C-alpha distance (Angstrom), angle and dihedral (degrees) to the residues before:
residue distance angle dihedral
X1 . . .
X2 3.83 . .
X3 3.80 94.0 .
X4 3.80 93.2 51.6
X5 3.81 91.7 44.4
X6 3.81 92.2 52.1
X7 3.80 91.4 48.0
X8 3.81 91.2 53.1
X9 3.80 95.2 36.5
X10 3.81 91.0 -119.1
X11 3.81 115.3 104.1
X12 3.81 116.0 -171.4
X13 3.84 105.8 -94.5
X14 3.83 90.6 -136.2
X15 3.82 87.6 72.5
X16 3.83 91.6 60.1
X17 3.80 89.8 -142.6
X18 3.81 112.8 -169.5
X19 3.79 143.6 143.5
X20 3.83 117.3 -85.0
X21 3.81 109.6 -115.2
X22 3.78 112.1 -103.5
X23 3.82 94.2 12.8
X24 3.79 113.9 92.0
X25 3.80 97.4 -165.9
X26 3.84 101.7 31.1
X27 3.81 119.7 92.9
X28 3.79 133.0 -170.6
X29 3.77 134.1 -151.8
X30 3.79 137.2 -177.8
X31 3.78 121.9 -133.3
X32 3.81 101.6 169.3
X33 3.79 139.3 7.2
X34 3.82 90.1 -75.4
X35 3.81 99.0 8.6
X36 3.79 113.7 116.4
X37 3.78 135.5 166.2
X38 3.78 134.4 -175.3
X39 3.76 122.6 -152.9
X40 3.77 146.5 164.7
X41 3.78 123.2 -142.3
X42 3.78 139.0 -175.0
X43 3.78 140.2 171.0
X44 3.77 114.8 -110.4
X45 3.80 123.2 -146.6
X46 3.77 105.8 -76.1
X47 3.81 93.1 36.1
X48 3.81 99.7 -84.7
X49 3.80 113.8 147.5
X50 3.82 118.6 -127.6
X51 3.82 115.7 -161.2
X52 3.82 118.8 -169.2
X53 3.81 109.5 -162.8
X54 3.81 106.6 -150.2
X55 3.81 108.2 175.3
X56 3.81 132.9 1.5
X57 3.81 123.5 -174.1
X58 3.80 139.0 67.6
X59 3.80 131.7 -35.2
X60 3.82 89.9 -64.9
X61 3.82 90.5 77.6
X62 3.80 89.8 77.2
X63 3.81 91.9 73.3
X64 3.84 86.3 80.7
X65 3.81 109.4 9.0
């Protein structure tokens, strides 16, 4: 779901995908009431999408995204 949304430029709004404040290339998403994840992504040569999952957990992950 995330991969396809990033490829099309339309991430499912239920994920609440947005940039982490103060971090230009780190993004966050919500996957449950207290489920959060931070990630970085980029397009590789040839169009393949690389997703680097940084933190997965609750709100406490934002101390060091």
